[in-house]
DRENMARRO-245359 format. One record per residue: residue in one letter; y, z, x of N, C-alpha, C in turn. Coordinates in steps of 0.1 Angstrom, whole numbers, padded with zeros to 4 digits, always signed. Layout:
aYZXYZXYZX
...
***
This chain:
m-0041+0181+0158-0033+0190+0148-0031+0175+0134
g-0043+0170+0136-0043+0159+0124-0032+0151+0126
r-0025+0148+0113-0015+0137+0111-0003+0141+0120
l-0001+0161+0121+0008+0168+0128+0009+0160+0144
t+0002+0156+0156+0003+0153+0162+0004+0139+0167
l-0007+0134+0154-0006+0119+0155+0003+0107+0152
i+0019+0112+0153+0029+0109+0146+0040+0111+0158
l+0035+0101+0169+0045+0105+0181+0052+0088+0183
f+0064+0095+0187+0075+0080+0185+0092+0091+0195
c+0104+0080+0193+0110+0083+0204+0123+0083+0199
l+0133+0084+0210+0149+0091+0204+0157+0086+0214
s+0167+0081+0214+0179+0086+0224+0187+0097+0226
v+0193+0106+0233+0190+0119+0233+0212+0117+0234
l+0217+0103+0233+0229+0106+0235+0239+0104+0220
a+0233+0090+0213+0238+0087+0207+0231+0082+0193
a+0238+0087+0177+0231+0080+0164+0226+0066+0163
c+0220+0062+0156+0211+0054+0156+0222+0040+0149
d+0221+0029+0156+0229+0018+0148+0216+0015+0135
k+0225+0008+0128+0217+0000+0117+0206-0010+0124
p+0190-0010+0118+0182-0015+0122+0180-0031+0118
a+0178-0041+0128+0172-0057+0127+0161-0056+0124
s+0154-0046+0130+0137-0052+0124+0134-0039+0124
d+0118-0043+0122+0112-0027+0120+0105-0020+0131
d+0117-0014+0140+0117-0010+0151+0120+0007+0145
y+0112+0010+0140+0110+0028+0135+0099+0034+0142
f+0085+0025+0150+0075+0033+0158+0073+0020+0172
p+0082+0025+0180+0079+0019+0193+0067+0026+0197
l+0056+0013+0206+0045+0017+0212+0047+0011+0225
h+0054+0004+0230+0055-0003+0244+0050+0011+0250
q+0045+0008+0268+0041+0021+0278+0053+0020+0285
g+0056+0037+0289+0065+0047+0296+0074+0050+0288
l+0071+0053+0274+0083+0061+0263+0073+0072+0267
h+0089+0083+0265+0083+0102+0268+0093+0106+0258
w+0086+0117+0254+0091+0128+0239+0089+0138+0239
e+0099+0148+0240+0099+0167+0246+0101+0169+0226
y+0093+0175+0219+0097+0178+0211+0093+0199+0207
q+0108+0201+0204+0101+0219+0196+0097+0220+0186
v+0083+0227+0187+0076+0230+0176+0078+0247+0170
t+0083+0247+0158+0083+0263+0155+0076+0263+0141
i+0068+0270+0146+0054+0280+0136+0060+0293+0131
e+0064+0292+0114+0071+0304+0105+0052+0308+0098
h+0047+0321+0101+0033+0325+0097+0041+0337+0087
p+0034+0341+0077+0039+0354+0071+0046+0367+0078
e+0038+0370+0091+0040+0377+0098+0046+0378+0112
r+0047+0363+0114+0053+0362+0128+0058+0350+0130
l+0059+0344+0138+0073+0334+0146+0068+0331+0161
d+0061+0316+0160+0057+0312+0173+0066+0296+0177
t+0068+0299+0185+0076+0286+0190+0066+0284+0203
k+0071+0266+0206+0062+0256+0221+0067+0245+0217
q+0065+0237+0232+0071+0224+0232+0057+0219+0236
l+0063+0202+0229+0050+0192+0227+0054+0181+0231
i+0048+0175+0242+0053+0168+0249+0040+0151+0246
i+0049+0142+0245+0043+0130+0239+0048+0115+0249
e+0032+0107+0255+0038+0099+0262+0027+0085+0259
s+0036+0073+0256+0026+0062+0257+0026+0060+0267
i+0010+0051+0270+0007+0052+0286+0000+0039+0283
g+0000+0032+0274-0011+0020+0275-0016+0013+0266
q-0023+0004+0269-0028-0005+0253-0044-0006+0262
t-0053-0007+0250-0068-0011+0256-0075-0018+0238
s-0083-0021+0242-0094-0029+0231-0099-0018+0226
l-0101-0017+0213-0110-0010+0204-0117-0020+0192
k-0126-0021+0193-0135-0029+0182-0127-0042+0182
e-0123-0048+0190-0116-0062+0194-0101-0063+0192
e-0095-0053+0187-0080-0048+0187-0073-0045+0194
t-0063-0049+0193-0053-0044+0204-0046-0028+0204
v-0048-0015+0209-0043-0005+0204-0030+0003+0213
s-0023+0007+0211-0019+0018+0219-0020+0027+0223
i-0019+0037+0231-0026+0048+0233-0013+0060+0238
r-0015+0071+0227-0003+0084+0231-0011+0092+0234
t-0003+0099+0246-0015+0110+0248-0003+0123+0243
t-0012+0138+0239-0003+0148+0240-0005+0159+0247
s+0002+0165+0253+0005+0177+0263-0005+0186+0258
d-0015+0186+0245-0023+0198+0244-0037+0188+0245
g-0040+0176+0249-0046+0171+0255-0052+0157+0249
t-0049+0157+0238-0055+0146+0226-0051+0135+0227
d-0056+0123+0227-0051+0108+0230-0053+0108+0215
y-0043+0096+0208-0042+0089+0198-0043+0074+0196
y-0047+0065+0194-0052+0053+0191-0044+0045+0178
l-0032+0036+0184-0024+0032+0171-0023+0016+0173
a-0025+0009+0165-0026-0005+0163-0013-0009+0151
q-0002-0019+0154+0011-0022+0146+0006-0033+0138
r-0003-0032+0123-0011-0045+0112-0002-0051+0105
t-0001-0058+0101+0009-0067+0092+0017-0055+0081
d+0012-0051+0076+0014-0039+0064+0013-0027+0070
g+0016-0022+0083+0015-0010+0088+0016-0009+0102
i+0016+0008+0108+0013+0012+0118+0000+0020+0112
y-0011+0019+0117-0022+0030+0120-0030+0038+0131
r-0033+0045+0132-0042+0054+0137-0054+0050+0133
l-0061+0046+0149-0079+0040+0144-0085+0050+0148
a-0081+0059+0158-0091+0066+0164-0084+0077+0175
k-0089+0091+0179-0087+0098+0187-0097+0108+0199
r-0090+0110+0207-0100+0116+0214-0094+0131+0223
t-0102+0135+0221-0102+0152+0227-0101+0155+0243
l-0095+0165+0246-0105+0170+0258-0117+0174+0262
v-0124+0173+0255-0141+0174+0257-0150+0159+0250
e-0141+0148+0250-0148+0138+0248-0144+0126+0256
s-0151+0120+0260-0153+0109+0269-0150+0095+0262
e-0154+0091+0249-0146+0080+0244-0138+0083+0230
p-0129+0079+0232-0121+0079+0214-0131+0078+0204
r-0132+0088+0195-0139+0089+0182-0128+0082+0173
l-0136+0071+0164-0132+0060+0154-0125+0070+0144
d-0117+0071+0136-0114+0078+0122-0124+0074+0110
a-0129+0078+0100-0140+0071+0090-0131+0057+0084
s-0118+0055+0083-0109+0045+0082-0094+0048+0086
p-0093+0035+0088-0080+0036+0094-0062+0044+0085
r-0060+0048+0094-0049+0063+0084-0035+0051+0088
m-0029+0052+0076-0018+0045+0075-0007+0057+0086
v+0003+0051+0093+0017+0063+0094+0029+0059+0084
l+0031+0044+0089+0041+0039+0082+0038+0027+0077
p+0043+0021+0067+0039+0007+0060+0051-0005+0063
l+0045-0012+0065+0056-0025+0070+0058-0035+0062
p+0062-0045+0057+0081-0044+0066+0084-0030+0054
i+0094-0023+0070+0103-0012+0065+0116-0018+0052
a+0121-0028+0052+0130-0033+0042+0124-0032+0029
q+0113-0035+0030+0100-0034+0016+0097-0021+0012
a+0094-0013+0024+0091-0001+0018+0092+0012+0014
e+0109+0008+0009+0111+0021-0005+0101+0025-0013
g+0099+0033-0016+0087+0031-0030+0078+0033-0029
k+0068+0026-0017+0057+0025-0014+0050+0037-0013
t+0038+0037-0017+0025+0049-0017+0013+0043-0014
w+0005+0051-0004-0002+0052-0001-0010+0065+0003
s-0028+0065+0003-0033+0080+0007-0041+0078+0020
t-0040+0089+0024-0045+0092+0038-0055+0103+0035
i-0065+0108+0050-0070+0118+0050-0062+0128+0057
s-0062+0139+0055-0056+0153+0063-0064+0166+0060
q-0055+0172+0065-0062+0189+0071-0051+0198+0076
p-0054+0209+0074-0049+0217+0075-0038+0221+0086
y-0026+0222+0092-0022+0220+0103-0019+0241+0105
l-0021+0248+0096-0016+0262+0096-0023+0272+0093
i-0032+0271+0081-0040+0282+0072-0045+0290+0081
e-0049+0299+0082-0056+0308+0090-0066+0317+0087
r-0076+0317+0089-0086+0332+0082-0085+0344+0091
v-0078+0355+0084-0073+0369+0086-0078+0375+0097
y-0096+0377+0090-0104+0386+0096-0115+0376+0107
e-0111+0369+0109-0118+0360+0119-0114+0352+0137
g-0105+0361+0140-0095+0358+0147-0084+0345+0144
m-0080+0349+0135-0070+0337+0133-0070+0323+0135
d-0086+0319+0134-0085+0306+0136-0080+0299+0129
v-0072+0284+0133-0069+0276+0118-0081+0272+0117
m-0084+0268+0109-0086+0252+0100-0090+0244+0102
t-0098+0239+0108-0095+0222+0115-0101+0211+0105
a-0103+0201+0109-0105+0191+0103-0121+0190+0101
d-0125+0191+0111-0142+0195+0106-0147+0205+0095
m-0139+0216+0096-0139+0224+0086-0134+0223+0068
l-0121+0213+0070-0119+0212+0057-0108+0199+0057
q-0114+0187+0045-0102+0175+0050-0100+0171+0031
f-0089+0162+0034-0087+0163+0020-0073+0153+0017
p-0077+0144+0013-0068+0130+0008-0054+0134+0005
m-0044+0127+0006-0029+0134+0008-0020+0119+0006
t-0010+0121-0006-0004+0109-0009+0007+0109-0004
y+0013+0096+0001+0022+0094+0011+0033+0085+0003
s+0047+0089+0003+0057+0078-0005+0071+0080+0009
v+0072+0065+0002+0087+0067+0012+0096+0065+0003
l+0106+0080+0009+0115+0082-0007+0128+0077-0002
s+0130+0071+0006+0147+0068+0014+0142+0059+0032
l+0153+0052+0032+0158+0043+0039+0170+0043+0046
d+0175+0056+0041+0188+0057+0045+0192+0071+0045
e+0184+0084+0055+0186+0097+0056+0195+0098+0067
t+0204+0106+0071+0207+0115+0083+0208+0126+0088
v+0201+0124+0100+0192+0137+0104+0197+0144+0117
e+0199+0153+0121+0207+0157+0132+0197+0166+0135
v+0195+0166+0148+0183+0172+0156+0186+0174+0171
s+0183+0184+0178+0191+0188+0189+0189+0176+0202
a+0179+0161+0199+0187+0152+0208+0197+0143+0202
g+0202+0147+0189+0216+0137+0187+0215+0140+0169
r+0227+0129+0164+0225+0130+0151+0222+0113+0148
f+0215+0113+0137+0207+0096+0138+0205+0092+0121
s+0213+0080+0124+0214+0075+0109+0204+0066+0104
y+0204+0057+0091+0197+0048+0085+0184+0052+0091
c+0173+0066+0088+0164+0073+0091+0157+0067+0075
i+0141+0067+0080+0131+0068+0069+0129+0081+0064
l+0130+0087+0053+0121+0098+0047+0108+0093+0039
v+0099+0099+0050+0080+0098+0043+0078+0111+0039
e+0072+0117+0028+0066+0131+0023+0053+0120+0014
g+0046+0140+0024+0034+0138+0016+0028+0147+0009
q+0020+0148+0000+0019+0157-0010+0005+0162-0015
t+0003+0171-0015-0012+0174-0020-0017+0188-0026
d-0025+0190-0032-0028+0203-0042-0044+0206-0033
l-0045+0214-0024-0056+0219-0017-0058+0233-0023
s-0072+0233-0028-0081+0242-0034-0090+0253-0030
l-0089+0264-0024-0100+0268-0020-0101+0283-0026
y-0110+0291-0018-0109+0302-0022-0099+0317-0016
a-0092+0324-0025-0079+0331-0017-0089+0346-0014
d-0091+0352-0023-0098+0367-0021-0105+0367-0032
a-0111+0383-0028-0118+0388-0040-0111+0390-0057
r-0096+0391-0052-0087+0397-0065-0085+0383-0072
t-0079+0373-0062-0072+0360-0068-0087+0347-0073
g-0094+0349-0069-0103+0341-0065-0097+0324-0061
n-0102+0316-0068-0097+0302-0061-0083+0302-0066
t-0077+0296-0055-0061+0293-0056-0057+0277-0053
t-0048+0276-0057-0041+0254-0058-0032+0263-0046
v-0030+0257-0037-0022+0257-0024-0011+0242-0024
p+0002+0238-0026+0010+0229-0026+0010+0223-0016
i+0004+0214-0007+0008+0211+0007+0019+0199+0005
t+0028+0203+0017+0040+0189+0013+0043+0186+0029
t+0045+0177+0031+0048+0170+0046+0060+0161+0047
r+0071+0164+0056+0083+0157+0055+0083+0151+0069
e+0087+0138+0068+0091+0132+0081+0102+0121+0086
w+0107+0123+0093+0120+0116+0094+0123+0106+0106
y+0119+0092+0105+0117+0086+0112+0130+0071+0116
a+0133+0074+0128+0152+0068+0130+0146+0054+0139
p+0155+0042+0134+0149+0029+0141+0152+0028+0153
g+0143+0023+0159+0147+0021+0175+0143+0032+0184
v+0135+0041+0174+0133+0060+0176+0121+0060+0173
g+0115+0062+0161+0108+0071+0155+0105+0082+0153
l+0097+0091+0155+0101+0104+0148+0110+0113+0152
v+0121+0120+0145+0126+0128+0148+0130+0142+0144
k+0121+0143+0134+0117+0155+0127+0107+0159+0117
l+0101+0166+0120+0086+0167+0110+0087+0184+0103
e+0086+0182+0090+0084+0196+0079+0070+0195+0073
r+0061+0207+0077+0053+0207+0069+0046+0223+0063
e+0045+0219+0053+0046+0235+0042+0033+0240+0040
e+0028+0249+0041+0012+0255+0030+0015+0263+0032
p+0027+0272+0017+0025+0284+0021+0016+0295+0011
l+0006+0298+0018-0005+0307+0014-0003+0322+0019
n-0002+0329+0016-0002+0347+0021-0016+0353+0008
t-0028+0358+0015-0036+0363+0007-0045+0371+0017
d-0054+0379+0011-0062+0388+0021-0068+0382+0028
v-0070+0367+0026-0086+0359+0033-0075+0348+0045
y-0068+0340+0037-0059+0332+0048-0042+0334+0043
k-0036+0327+0054-0023+0329+0056-0020+0316+0062
g-0012+0311+0056-0001+0293+0059+0009+0298+0065
g+0020+0291+0062+0033+0288+0069+0042+0275+0065
k+0045+0275+0076+0055+0264+0081+0059+0261+0094
i+0058+0245+0093+0062+0241+0108+0075+0228+0112
t+0081+0234+0114+0090+0223+0120+0090+0221+0137
m+0091+0203+0135+0083+0200+0147+0100+0190+0150
e+0113+0194+0160+0126+0188+0162+0121+0180+0175
l+0128+0164+0176+0128+0158+0189+0140+0168+0193
v+0136+0169+0208+0149+0177+0217+0150+0166+0232
r+0140+0158+0233+0148+0146+0244+0137+0136+0248
f+0141+0124+0249+0132+0110+0252+0140+0102+0263
e+0128+0096+0267+0128+0090+0282+0121+0078+0281
d+0131+0065+0282+0126+0056+0278+0120+0051+0294
***
């Protein structure tokens, strides 16, 4: 799920966040375990599932130390903390024996956080939800369609309530792009405004994500996905 599953982070189930003393919004150490509730709203159905993420240790990738996060859907993500941000460098799926490097590192969060409000950057994304109607309802994949998406840090002081608790002093990151594709014979080409919103809690990581891909034509269907943290173990 592209960025949807490369964003792997944390949360305490008991208490709200304290105001951060440092850039502790994306824990990378081994042994962390997250459980998320994922809700997918399509035009004609509602799907729910659980996503589990674990931080399983470190390795070396092109002479750089990276942290590995594995997901319950069988994908490993390789992430590194650099001076100016947290980056995804590679991923490995169930059918791959070795990690596949991204064409260029994908920034997840800029650093330092205290100076991040208003920061803007661009990275490659792909559809999370857009499906073909008459070809088995296959979700469009990164290999089928990729596009640049512009991300911005909108706030450093959000309060978020999810199943795992109430969290203050959170970062809100928003991504936006306009995707052009062939809708159907009547409409022809159409533009789909795609929006992602991600909330990160200090000392915790991602607590909530929303992705909107509004599309409902004879050829393609889109929808909305919401991901909320349910449980965290350190």
